[in-house]
TORZAPA-428947 format. One record per residue (C-alpha): residue number from 1; x, y negated, z negated; residue in three letters. Coordinates in Angstrom, 1 decimal. Layout:
NUM | X | Y | Z | ALA
...
// end
This chain:
1 | -1.9 | 36.0 | -28.4 | UNK
2 | -0.5 | 36.2 | -24.8 | UNK
3 | 1.0 | 39.5 | -23.8 | UNK
4 | 4.7 | 39.6 | -23.5 | UNK
5 | 5.9 | 38.7 | -20.1 | UNK
6 | 2.9 | 36.6 | -19.3 | UNK
7 | 2.5 | 32.8 | -19.5 | UNK
8 | -0.2 | 31.8 | -22.0 | UNK
9 | -3.2 | 29.9 | -20.5 | UNK
10 | -3.2 | 26.2 | -21.4 | UNK
11 | -5.7 | 25.2 | -24.1 | UNK
12 | -9.0 | 23.9 | -22.9 | UNK
13 | -9.5 | 20.2 | -23.3 | UNK
14 | -11.3 | 19.2 | -26.5 | UNK
15 | -13.3 | 16.5 | -24.8 | UNK
16 | -15.4 | 17.0 | -21.7 | UNK
17 | -14.4 | 15.0 | -18.6 | UNK
18 | -17.0 | 13.7 | -16.3 | UNK
19 | -16.0 | 13.9 | -12.6 | UNK
20 | -16.8 | 11.2 | -10.2 | UNK
21 | -15.7 | 9.7 | -6.9 | UNK
22 | -15.1 | 6.2 | -5.7 | UNK
23 | -14.0 | 4.4 | -2.5 | UNK
24 | -10.6 | 2.8 | -2.0 | UNK
25 | -11.0 | -0.2 | 0.3 | UNK
26 | -9.6 | 0.5 | 3.8 | UNK
27 | -8.6 | 4.0 | 2.8 | UNK
28 | -10.2 | 7.2 | 1.5 | UNK
29 | -12.7 | 8.2 | -1.1 | UNK
30 | -10.9 | 9.7 | -4.1 | UNK
31 | -11.8 | 11.6 | -7.3 | UNK
32 | -11.7 | 10.5 | -10.9 | UNK
33 | -12.2 | 11.9 | -14.4 | UNK
34 | -13.8 | 10.0 | -17.2 | UNK
35 | -13.5 | 10.9 | -20.9 | UNK
36 | -15.5 | 8.7 | -23.3 | UNK
37 | -15.5 | 9.6 | -27.0 | UNK
38 | -18.2 | 8.5 | -29.4 | UNK
39 | -17.6 | 5.0 | -30.8 | UNK
40 | -14.9 | 4.3 | -28.2 | UNK
41 | -13.2 | 1.0 | -28.9 | UNK
42 | -11.3 | 0.5 | -25.6 | UNK
43 | -10.5 | 2.3 | -22.3 | UNK
44 | -7.3 | 3.2 | -20.6 | UNK
45 | -7.1 | 3.4 | -16.8 | UNK
46 | -4.5 | 6.1 | -16.3 | UNK
47 | -2.7 | 6.8 | -13.0 | UNK
48 | -0.8 | 10.0 | -12.3 | UNK
49 | 2.9 | 10.5 | -11.5 | UNK
50 | 4.2 | 11.0 | -8.0 | UNK
51 | 4.3 | 14.8 | -8.0 | UNK
52 | 1.3 | 15.8 | -10.2 | UNK
53 | -2.3 | 14.7 | -10.0 | UNK
54 | -4.8 | 13.5 | -12.6 | UNK
55 | -5.5 | 17.1 | -13.9 | UNK
56 | -1.9 | 17.8 | -14.8 | UNK
57 | -1.4 | 19.1 | -18.3 | UNK
58 | 0.1 | 15.9 | -19.6 | UNK
59 | -2.8 | 13.9 | -18.2 | UNK
60 | -5.3 | 16.3 | -19.9 | UNK
61 | -3.4 | 16.0 | -23.1 | UNK
62 | -3.3 | 12.2 | -22.9 | UNK
63 | -7.0 | 12.0 | -22.3 | UNK
64 | -7.7 | 14.3 | -25.3 | UNK
65 | -5.1 | 12.7 | -27.6 | UNK
66 | -6.4 | 9.2 | -26.9 | UNK
67 | -10.1 | 10.3 | -27.2 | UNK
68 | -9.3 | 11.6 | -30.7 | UNK
69 | -8.2 | 8.1 | -31.5 | UNK
70 | -11.2 | 6.4 | -30.0 | UNK
71 | -9.8 | 5.4 | -26.6 | UNK
72 | -11.7 | 6.4 | -23.5 | UNK
73 | -9.7 | 7.2 | -20.3 | UNK
74 | -10.4 | 6.9 | -16.6 | UNK
75 | -8.1 | 9.0 | -14.6 | UNK
76 | -8.0 | 9.1 | -10.8 | UNK
77 | -6.2 | 10.4 | -7.7 | UNK
78 | -4.2 | 8.4 | -5.2 | UNK
79 | -5.4 | 9.1 | -1.7 | UNK
80 | -2.2 | 11.1 | -0.8 | UNK
81 | -2.8 | 13.4 | -3.8 | UNK
82 | -6.5 | 13.7 | -3.0 | UNK
83 | -5.6 | 14.8 | 0.6 | UNK
84 | -2.7 | 17.0 | -0.6 | UNK
85 | -0.2 | 15.1 | 1.5 | UNK
86 | 3.4 | 15.3 | 0.3 | UNK
87 | 4.4 | 11.7 | 0.8 | UNK
88 | 3.0 | 8.9 | -1.5 | UNK
89 | 0.8 | 6.3 | 0.1 | UNK
90 | 2.1 | 2.9 | 1.1 | UNK
91 | 2.4 | 0.2 | -1.6 | UNK
92 | -0.7 | -1.5 | -0.1 | UNK
93 | -2.8 | 1.6 | -0.5 | UNK
94 | -1.5 | 2.5 | -3.9 | UNK
95 | -2.1 | -1.0 | -5.3 | UNK
96 | -5.6 | -1.1 | -3.7 | UNK
97 | -6.3 | 2.3 | -5.4 | UNK
98 | -5.2 | 0.9 | -8.8 | UNK
99 | -7.4 | -2.1 | -8.3 | UNK
100 | -10.4 | 0.0 | -7.2 | UNK
101 | -10.0 | 2.3 | -10.2 | UNK
102 | -9.9 | -0.7 | -12.6 | UNK
103 | -13.1 | -2.1 | -11.0 | UNK
104 | -14.7 | 1.3 | -11.4 | UNK
105 | -13.8 | 1.4 | -15.1 | UNK
106 | -15.4 | -2.1 | -15.5 | UNK
107 | -18.5 | -0.9 | -13.8 | UNK
108 | -18.8 | 2.4 | -15.8 | UNK
109 | -17.6 | 1.0 | -19.2 | UNK
110 | -18.8 | -2.7 | -19.2 | UNK
111 | -18.7 | -3.1 | -22.9 | UNK
112 | -15.1 | -1.8 | -23.5 | UNK
113 | -11.9 | -3.8 | -23.2 | UNK
114 | -9.6 | -2.3 | -20.7 | UNK
115 | -5.9 | -1.5 | -20.5 | UNK
116 | -4.2 | 0.1 | -17.5 | UNK
117 | -1.0 | 2.0 | -16.7 | UNK
118 | 0.1 | 5.5 | -16.1 | UNK
119 | 2.7 | 8.2 | -16.0 | UNK
120 | 6.0 | 7.3 | -14.1 | UNK
121 | 5.0 | 6.4 | -10.5 | UNK
122 | 1.4 | 5.7 | -11.5 | UNK
123 | 2.6 | 3.2 | -14.1 | UNK
124 | 4.8 | 1.4 | -11.7 | UNK
125 | 2.1 | 1.2 | -9.1 | UNK
126 | -0.2 | -0.3 | -11.8 | UNK
127 | 2.3 | -3.0 | -12.7 | UNK
128 | 2.9 | -3.8 | -9.0 | UNK
129 | -0.9 | -4.3 | -8.6 | UNK
130 | -1.0 | -6.5 | -11.8 | UNK
131 | 2.0 | -8.6 | -10.6 | UNK
132 | 0.4 | -9.2 | -7.2 | UNK
133 | -2.9 | -10.3 | -8.7 | UNK
134 | -4.2 | -9.9 | -12.2 | UNK
135 | -6.4 | -6.8 | -12.7 | UNK
136 | -8.4 | -8.3 | -15.6 | UNK
137 | -7.0 | -6.0 | -18.2 | UNK
138 | -5.7 | -6.7 | -21.7 | UNK
139 | -2.3 | -5.0 | -21.1 | UNK
140 | -0.3 | -2.4 | -19.4 | UNK
141 | 0.9 | 0.8 | -21.0 | UNK
142 | 3.6 | 2.9 | -19.4 | UNK
143 | 4.5 | 6.6 | -20.0 | UNK
144 | 8.1 | 6.8 | -18.8 | UNK
145 | 8.5 | 3.8 | -16.5 | UNK
146 | 10.7 | 4.9 | -13.5 | UNK
147 | 13.3 | 2.2 | -13.6 | UNK
148 | 15.5 | 3.9 | -10.9 | UNK
149 | 15.9 | 7.3 | -9.1 | UNK
150 | 18.0 | 9.9 | -11.0 | UNK
151 | 21.7 | 9.2 | -10.6 | UNK
152 | 21.1 | 6.0 | -8.8 | UNK
153 | 21.0 | 3.4 | -11.7 | UNK
154 | 19.6 | 0.0 | -10.9 | UNK
155 | 16.9 | -2.4 | -12.0 | UNK
156 | 15.3 | -3.7 | -8.8 | UNK
157 | 12.1 | -1.6 | -9.5 | UNK
158 | 11.5 | -3.9 | -12.5 | UNK
159 | 11.9 | -7.2 | -10.6 | UNK
160 | 8.1 | -7.6 | -10.3 | UNK
161 | 7.5 | -7.3 | -14.0 | UNK
162 | 8.5 | -10.9 | -14.5 | UNK
163 | 5.2 | -11.7 | -12.7 | UNK
164 | 3.2 | -9.6 | -15.2 | UNK
165 | 1.8 | -12.0 | -17.9 | UNK
166 | -0.2 | -9.5 | -20.0 | UNK
167 | 1.4 | -7.4 | -22.9 | UNK
168 | 3.3 | -4.3 | -21.8 | UNK
169 | 4.3 | -1.2 | -23.8 | UNK
170 | 7.1 | 1.1 | -22.5 | UNK
171 | 7.0 | 4.6 | -23.9 | UNK
172 | 10.4 | 6.1 | -22.9 | UNK
173 | 12.7 | 9.0 | -23.8 | UNK
174 | 16.3 | 8.1 | -24.6 | UNK
175 | 17.4 | 10.9 | -22.1 | UNK
176 | 15.1 | 9.8 | -19.3 | UNK
177 | 17.0 | 10.4 | -16.1 | UNK
178 | 14.8 | 7.8 | -14.4 | UNK
179 | 15.7 | 5.1 | -16.9 | UNK
180 | 19.2 | 4.7 | -18.1 | UNK
181 | 18.9 | 3.3 | -21.6 | UNK
182 | 21.8 | 0.8 | -21.0 | UNK
183 | 19.7 | -0.7 | -18.2 | UNK
184 | 16.2 | -0.2 | -19.7 | UNK
185 | 16.8 | -2.0 | -23.0 | UNK
186 | 18.0 | -5.3 | -21.6 | UNK
187 | 15.4 | -5.1 | -18.9 | UNK
188 | 12.5 | -4.9 | -21.4 | UNK
189 | 14.2 | -7.4 | -23.7 | UNK
190 | 14.4 | -9.9 | -20.8 | UNK
191 | 10.6 | -9.8 | -20.4 | UNK
192 | 10.2 | -11.6 | -23.8 | UNK
193 | 7.7 | -11.0 | -26.6 | UNK
194 | 5.0 | -9.7 | -24.3 | UNK
195 | 7.0 | -6.5 | -23.7 | UNK
196 | 7.7 | -3.7 | -26.2 | UNK
197 | 9.9 | -0.6 | -25.9 | UNK
198 | 9.1 | 2.5 | -28.0 | UNK
199 | 11.9 | 5.1 | -27.7 | UNK
200 | 11.6 | 8.9 | -28.2 | UNK
201 | 15.0 | 10.2 | -29.2 | UNK
202 | 16.4 | 13.0 | -27.0 | UNK
203 | 13.3 | 13.1 | -24.7 | UNK
204 | 13.7 | 13.3 | -21.0 | UNK
205 | 11.4 | 12.0 | -18.2 | UNK
206 | 8.8 | 14.7 | -19.0 | UNK
207 | 9.0 | 13.9 | -22.7 | UNK
208 | 10.6 | 17.3 | -23.3 | UNK
209 | 12.9 | 17.4 | -26.3 | UNK
210 | 15.6 | 20.1 | -26.9 | UNK
211 | 15.3 | 22.4 | -29.9 | UNK
212 | 18.3 | 20.7 | -31.6 | UNK
213 | 16.1 | 17.6 | -32.0 | UNK
214 | 14.1 | 19.4 | -34.7 | UNK
215 | 10.9 | 18.5 | -33.0 | UNK
216 | 8.4 | 20.2 | -30.6 | UNK
217 | 7.1 | 18.7 | -27.4 | UNK
218 | 3.6 | 18.6 | -29.1 | UNK
219 | 5.0 | 16.4 | -31.8 | UNK
220 | 6.3 | 14.0 | -29.2 | UNK
221 | 3.0 | 13.8 | -27.4 | UNK
222 | 1.2 | 13.0 | -30.7 | UNK
223 | 3.7 | 10.2 | -31.3 | UNK
224 | 3.1 | 8.9 | -27.8 | UNK
225 | -0.7 | 8.8 | -28.1 | UNK
226 | -0.7 | 7.4 | -31.6 | UNK
227 | 1.7 | 4.6 | -30.6 | UNK
228 | -0.3 | 3.8 | -27.5 | UNK
229 | -3.6 | 3.8 | -29.4 | UNK
230 | -2.2 | 1.6 | -32.1 | UNK
231 | -0.8 | -0.9 | -29.6 | UNK
232 | -4.1 | -1.0 | -27.8 | UNK
233 | -5.9 | -1.8 | -31.0 | UNK
234 | -3.4 | -4.6 | -31.6 | UNK
235 | -3.7 | -6.3 | -28.3 | UNK
236 | -7.5 | -6.2 | -28.0 | UNK
// end
């Protein structure tokens, strides 16, 4: 038990991650982490959010939670995060990075069907890459798609989704400050049967839920990973 007044150390990941590096065309070499459980049935190419890299606690938890359900993960850094620059890369660089990461997953996991997506910014960059030119994945799964900046409601960030032709899963909190529910629900509905929305009551953009919800954040994470794994099994 952690001593009073000190923050407990995060639990060590249950599955070992293999580090690797790959080149982004016309940009930098970046790092990645690969987790492959025994008898994996599919792989998820997972991009990080704007402010936290591939080793953030949520990313570690996602890799572990999905591995326990037979889903491999390939996580990676965008060049700006790798170089510790504060400002995200240009759209051209981010979409090139997504595409290079998916190609790396195909090379390393040639027998596994792939899905792609990410947390917030990483998910949106993945969908932009898919909309511009198909990545060759079975679907896109989003952890908290950032529909708009906080307190600036709008839907223009979703305009490109009409050009995405593969199945999409949106995992969202009902109190997500980056996705007003009154805008998010009709946006996803407008994409037709290829898009599905799974809501987490009371959860914010970090999938944190208040005590009054009667749930713990760990319960929410388990629901997220179980829902994503079940959807992946369905679409492959």
